[in-house]
N, C-alpha and C positions, 0 to 999 in steps of 0.2 A: 699583198703586193699586186695582186691581180686588179683589184678595184682601184688601188692607188695608180697603177699604170693607166687605167682607163681615164682616171681623173686628169692625168697629164695630157692624154690625147684630146679630151674634151676642151682643155685649155690651150690647145694648139694654136687656135686663131689669135689668142691673146699674145702668144709668143711671137708670131709673125708680125703682129701689129707693133709689138715692143721693139722689134728689130728696126722698124722704120723710124721710131722715135729715138732709138739709141744712137743713130748716126749723127744726131744733133745734140741730144741731151748729155750723152755719156762720152762724147768725143773729146779728146784732150788735144787735138791738133790745133795749132795757133791760127791756121788759115780759116777764112770764113767758109761756112757750109755751102755746098752747091745750091744752085737755084732751085733744084727739084726738092730740096729739103727745107725750103723756107716755109714759114707759117702760111696756112691757107687763108683765103679771104674770111672776114668775120662771119659771113653767112654760113660757112661750112664748119665753123668751129663747134666742138661739143658744147652742150649746154652746161656741163660741169666746169666751173672756172678753173679748178685745180687740174683738170684733165685726168684724174684718177678714175679707174674702173670704167673707162670708155675705150671703145675700139671702133673706128670708122663711124663715130657719132652715135653709137649704140652701146648697150651694156656689154661688158666683158662676159664671155661664157663662164658659167659656174656649174660644176659637177657635184652631185650629191652621191657619194659612194654607198649610202645606206639603201637607196632604192634604184641606183644605176640610171638616174635621170639627169640629163644635162639641160640647163636653162640658158637661153640666150635671146635677147631682144624681145622679151615677153612671151616666148614660146618654150615648151618643154618637149624633150625627146627621150624616150627610153632606148638605151643603146642596143638592146636586144629585141625590141618589139616596135618596129616602125617600118614604113613602106620601103625606105631606101635600103635598110639592112635586109629586109625580107627579099627584095628583088635581087640584091647582090648575092645573098646566101643561096637562093634557089638557082641562080645562074652558076654558082660554083658547084652545087650538088649535081647539076646536069652535065657539067663539063667532064671530059675524060681525064684520067690521071696523067700527069706529066712525067711519064717514065720513058719517053722515047730517047733514042741515041742523041738527038739534038739537045734535049733538056739535060741529059747527063753531061754532055760536053760543056754546056753553059755553066752548070753548077761546078764542074771541075775547074773552069777558069776562075770563077769567083773564089773558090777555095784556094787556088794557087796564088791569087792576088793577096788574100788575107794572110796566107803563109809567108809570102815574101815581105809583107809589112809587119809581121809579128815582131814584138820587141827584141826577141833573141836573135833575129835574123836581119833586121833592118840595117841597110847601108846605102851608100850612094848607088851602088850597082843594083841592089835589089829594088830600090825605089824606081830607078830607070826601067828595070825589067817589068815591074808591076804597072808602071805607067804605059808601057807598050801593050800590055794585055787589055787595057781598058777599051780601046777601039774594037778589039776582037769580041769582047763580051757585049759591047753595045750593038753588034750586028745581029743579035738574036732578038726575035720579036718580044719575048717575055721580059727583056730588059727595059723596054720602052725608052731606049736612048739615055737612060740615067747614067750609065758609065761615061757616055760622052760629056754629060754635064759635069761629072767629077773631073774628067780629063781637062775640060775647059777651065774649071776652077783652079786646078793645079797649075795649068799653063799660065793663067792670069797671075798667080802668085809668083811664079818664076819670072814673068815679065816685070812685075812690080819690083821684085828683088833686083833684077838686072838694071832697071831704071834707077833704083836707089844706089846701086854701085856706081853707075855712070855719074849720078849727081854728086856722089861722094868724091869721085876723082875730079870732077869739075871744081868742087869746093877746095880741093887740095891745090889746084892750079891758081884759083882765085886767092887762096891764102898766101901763096908765094908772091903774087902780084901785090897783095895788100902790104906785105912786109917791105917790098921794094919801094912802093910809094911812100911809106912811112920813112924809110931811110933817105930817099931823095928829098923829101920835105925837110927833114932834119938837117941834111947837108946844105941845102939851099939857105936855110935860116942862119946857119953858122957862118956861111960865106959872106953874107951881107953884113954881119956883125963885125967881121975882121977887116973891113975897109978903112979903118983909122978913126982917130978922135975927131971931135967937132973942129972946124977951121977957126973959130973965134971964141973968145971968152964971153962975148955978149950973150946974155940970157935969151934974148929974143932970137938971135941968130942960131944959138945952140938948139933952141926949141924947134925952130924951123928945120934945121938940119936933121934933128931926131925924127921929126915927122916925115921928112923925105926918105929917111932910112927905113922907117916902118912901112911906108908905102912900097918901097923897093922890095923889102923882105916879103910882104904879103903877095906882091906880084910874082915873086920867084917861086913861092911854095903853093900858090893857088892851083895850078894844074894838078899838082900831086894830091892836095887835099880833096879836090873835086873827084878825082878818079878813086881815091880811097873811100869816099862815101858811097860811090857807085858800086865798088867791089863789096863793101860790107852789106849793102842792101841785097845784092845778088846772092851772097852767101846765105843770108837769113831766108830769102825766098826759096833757095834750093833745099835748105833744111826743112822748111815747112812742106814743100812738095814731097820730099822723101818720106816724112812721117805720114802725110795724108795718103800717099799712094799705098804704103804698106797697110795702113789702117783700113782703107777701102777694100783692099784685096782680102784682108783678114775677115772683115764683116761679111763680105760676099761669100767667102768660103763657109763661114759659120752659118749663114742663112741657108746655104744649100743643104748641109747635112741636118739642120734642124727641120727643114722642109721634108727631107727624106724620112726623118723620124716620125713626123706627123702623117706621112703617107704609109707608115709601117713597113718601109723598106729597110729592115734592120741590118741586113748584110751590107747594103750600101752605106748605111750609117757607120758601121765599123770600118769599112774601107775609107770613108771620108775622114773619120777621126784619126786613123793611122797615117793617112797621107798628110793630114794637118800637122801632126806632131813631127813628121819627117821633114816637111818643107819649112816649118818655122822652128829654127834651131834654138831660139830663145826659150822655148818651152812654155810660152804664155798660153794658158788654156782657159782663161776667163772669157765667158761669153759676153759680147757687147750687146746687152739687152736692157730694156727699160725696167722701171721699178716694179711694174705689174708682173712681168715675167720673173723677176727676182723673187718676189713674194710667192709666186706660184711654185717655183722650185723649192724655196725654203719651207713652205707649209706642206707641200705634197711629199717631198723626198727627205726633208731634213738636211739637204746638202746645198751648197751654193751652185749657181748655174755655171757649170764649166763643161769643157769638152769631155772630161772624165765622167761627169754625171750622165751625159747622153750615152757614152760608151757603156757604162755600167747598166743603164736602163735597157739598152739594146740587148746586152748579154742576158739580162734577167728575162726579157720578153721572149727571147729564143728558147731559154730553158723552160719557161712557163708553157709555151706552145708545145714543146716536145712532150712535156708531162701530160698536158691535156689530150694530146693525140693518143698517147699510150693508154690513158684512162678510157678514152673513147673506144679503142679496140677491145679492151677488157669488158666494158659494159655491153658492147654489142654482142659479144659472145654469150653473155648472160641473159640476152634478150631484154635488157633494161633500156628500152629505146628512149624513154623520156630523159633519163640522166645522160645517156649517150648523146642525145641531140643537144643538150645544154653544154656538155663538154666540147663538142665539135663547134658549136656556135661561139663559145668563148675562144677557142683556138683560132677560129676564122676571124673573129672581130679584132683579135690582137695581131695575129701573124698571117694575114691572108696570103702573103707572097712568099712565105717561108717554104722550103722544100718538104718539110714534114707534113704540111697541109696540102700542098699541091700534088703530092704523089699518092694520096689515098685512093684506093680502087673505087671506080665508079659504082660498082655493085653495092658496096657498103654505103656510099653516099646516097644511092637511090632509096635504100631502106629508110634512111633519115629523111629524105625528101618526102616519101609517102607519109611518114608519121607527121612531119611538119605541116604538110598541106592539110591533112585531116585536122590537125591541131588548130591551124589558122581558120579552117572552115568551122570548127566548133566555136571558136571565139566569135566569128562573124554571126553564126546562127544564134548564139546567146544575145549578141548585141541587137539583132533585129527581132529577137523574141520568137524565133522559130524553134520552139522547144521539142517539137516532134523530131525534127532533123537532128537537134542537139543530142537527144536521147539515143538515136541511132548511132551517131558518131562516137558517143561515149562507150557504147558497147563494142564498136569496132576498135577503138583505141585501147580499151581494156584487154581485148584479145591480142592486139599487136604487141603491146608493151606491158609486162607484168608489173612494172613499177609506176604505171600511170595513176595519178591521183584523181579519182573520180568524185571525191567528196564535194568539192565546190560546184561543179556543173550539175551534179545530181541534186544538190540542195536547191539550186536555182530552178531546176526543172520541176521538182516536187512542190516547191513553194508556189510556182506559177500554176501548176495543175490544181492545187488545193484552193487557192484564192479564186482562180477562174471558175472552178466548179461552184464555189459559193455564190459568185455573181450570177452564174447561169441558173442556179436553183431559184434565186430571187427573181430573175427575169421570167422563169417559167411560172412561178406563182403569180407574178404581176399580170402575166398574160391571161391566166385563168380567172383572175379577179377583175379584169378589165381596167387595170391601172396603167394607162399608156405612158405616163411620165416616168414611173418607176421602171417600166419595161425598157424604155429607151435608155435611161441612165445606166441600168445594170448591163444591158447589152453593150453599151459604149465602154464601160469599165472592163468587161470581159474581153472585148476586142482589143483594147489598148494593152491589156496585160499579156494576152496570147493571141495574136491575130490569126494564126493558122491552127488553132485548137480544133481538132476534129469534132469534139463535143459541141463547140460553138456552131459549127456548120449544121450539125444535127438539130440542135435546139432552134436555131434560126429557121431552118427548113420546116421544122414542126410548127413553129409559130406562124410562119408565112403560109404554110398549108392550112393551118387552122383559120387564118384570116380568109383564105380562099373559100374554105368550107363554110365559114360564117356568112360570107357574102352570098354564097349559093343558097344557104339555108334561108336567108332573109328573102331572097327572090322567090324561093319555093313557097314560103309562108304567105307572101302577098298574093301569089297566084292561086293558092288553095283557098284563101279567104274570098278572092273574087269569084271563085267557082262554088263557094259555099260548101266546100268539101271539108267539113269540120272533123269527120272521122279520120282522115289522113293526117290532119294536124295533131289529133289526139294520139294516134299511133306513134308519131315521131316527136312526141312532146319534149323528150330530153334534148334532141338536136335543136329544136326551136327555142327552148328555154335558154340554152347556152348562147345561141345566136342573138337573141333579143336582150341579153344581159346588159349591153351597153347602149340600148335604145329604149328609153322610157315609154315612148308612144306605142311601140310595138309590144312592150311588156304588158301594157294595159289591154291592148287588143287581144293578146294571147291569153291573158287571164280570163277575159270574157268568154272566149271560145272554150277554154278548159272548164270553166264553171258550167257552161251550157252542156258540154259533153259529160260532165260528171252527173248531171241530172239524167241524161239518157242512159248512161251506164248503170246508175242506180235502178232505173226502171227495168232495164233488161235483166238485172240480177233478181229483182223482185218477181218479175214475170216468170223467170226460169224456176224459181222456187215454187210458185203457185202452180205452174205447169206440172211439176213433179208430183203434186198432190192430185192431179187429174182434173183440176179446176181450170179448164181451157177458157171458159167464158171470163173468169176472173183475171186470168193472165192476159187475155186479149184486151180487156177493159183497162188494165194497168198500163199497157203500152199505148193504148189509144189516147190516154190523157197526155202523154208526152209527144205523141205523133203530131198532134195539132200544132205544136210550136216548132217541131223539127221534122218536117215532112221529107227532108232530103237525105237523112241518114240511112245509109245502105243496110247496116246491120239491124237497125230498128225496123226498116221496111221488110227485111227478109223474115225476121221472127214474127212480125205482125201478120204477114201473109200466111205463115204456117199456122198460126193460132186461129186465123180467120177460117181456115179450112176445118180445123178441129171443132170450132164452135160455130158452125155454119148456121144452124137454126137460130141461135140467139143473135148472131150478127145480122142475119137477114131480117128478123123480126124487128130488131132495134132500128135498123136503117129504114125499114118501111114506115115505122112510127115517125122517124125524123122527117122523111119526105112528105108524109101527110101533114105533119105540123107545119112544114114550110109552105104547103099549099093552102093552109088555113082550115083544113078539115079536122076540126078539133075533136069531134066525137070518134071518128075512125082512128085518128092518131092516138087518142087516149086508150082506145081498145087495144091497139097494138102495143102500147107501152105496158099495159096491164099484162098482156100475153108474154112480153119479154121478161117481166118480173117473175111470172110464174115459171118461166124456163130457168132464170137465174135470180133467185130472190134477193141476193146481195148486190144486185146491179145498181150502181150509183147513177149510171146514165138513165136507166128506166125510172128510178125514183125521182130524179131531177125533172124528167119529162112529165111525169104524172103531176108533180107539184106545180109546174108551170101551167099545165092545161087546167087543172082544178082552179087555179087562181084566176084564170081567164073566165071560166064558167061560173064559178061561185066566188066572186071577189070578197063577199062579206065573211065567208068561212075562212078564207086566207088571211083576212085582216084580223079576224077574231082569234 
């Protein structure tokens, strides 16, 4: 019944629209409809030729009770989850309870009116007394002058009934006049006939005489027949006015309490239906509505659209609200805020203006407000994909309400975290591999999935910082190359290898430096091993071979200088031989080379010098 009732509320606009059409389509009055009810210009007519399922040129509202969604004019609304309901519900939750003396006095007046109009007590006296209470109830702000509207409707019916009585009395007088005119006409006709026979037996004279008699008879009765026709027309017009006046008053009254029903003012609906039964003694309770509204009532309630239908629905709504409020109080005691909030929202959406809803303590409503605000915030956080905030809110809501269902939001959060982590891992790998296209794609996917993911900020910062480090490393590499500081490049080779990964020209340049430094390092290792054997001359000679191509390496220079000191005699002798060779003193130079070989017999430098000089002195021996 709860969803059924909401379906009737969702179809309220159709009912109001049907009232407009009912004044023409369903009216049985013989008089023409007023000008305001005439068909609109062709440009404003609905596109549907039959006029069915149309209201104000658009689709009739349709309510789906399975998902509590109302559809109208191409738009959908969830009755319990939309901005209008949320705003009104929050306003109610912040409002104080209506338990003041003034509110109690107002409610007492409404209860008194309903009691006076109850079937077992209704009478002319009680109706008059209830009518006098309507202006008093209308003086309270909470009433919104609705009781004045009911009083105006009742007064309009009474005026219409009074006018109908006056028209009835006028028709009685006209009926007497009609009878008098019929009698006078009959008497006048008979008087003319009794004036005697024709004066001659001549046929032509007799015919002329008869003709004169007929003219005299017509002249005698003409005033009476003319007045008789006027009286009959006036009687018919008064009958039409009488019927139309009552019909208009009845439709106006019905439209009022149907409007109150759509406004969920169910106490006023009961007052209106009871006044309606009291002032219309005929007991006619059929609502003058169009076919759409009839179908709505028939399909939704299984009952015809009558005053009794609205009365029963209003009673059922009041009972349903009372039960929902009782359930709310019980659930609140059990700290089941989620279910309590739903029950209160249901009670509010159905009976916003009923005393059971308006008198709830503000402290209880504030607990619901706190829960509702966090719930709405959770929905918004998930909609904007702020899963960090959503996870925090889920924890808070779980603490607040032990019946809070965390499965759906947690599933969304965990899914987003997992998928986003996969995209970030791919982005990290792409950054290390120098794949810019994949890096941008994966970062974009991760950002769209979870824009405020903390891991996204960390990975992005790491990638951007890596980009800054890469640029700095490339600058340092170029600077060290220009300074011929190959040793520093070799020491930071891992940094420069990563920085040059995406630049082929620098990769080639770095490879050349590393190959050159590998030769130096190999020589240093070999010299170190030879030095350990005490062969300082051999160790020095090993470094001297590499030094000629790499004179700027600091480590090489330092070890070479140390070995030069250790093998001073050999080095000095060899350098003297080289200097004399450069001066062209072949004999002296050869002698020094021979001396150097005696100091270090395995010297390659001494042997090469001897070989060169012998070739110059004895070329035939060299060639042989």
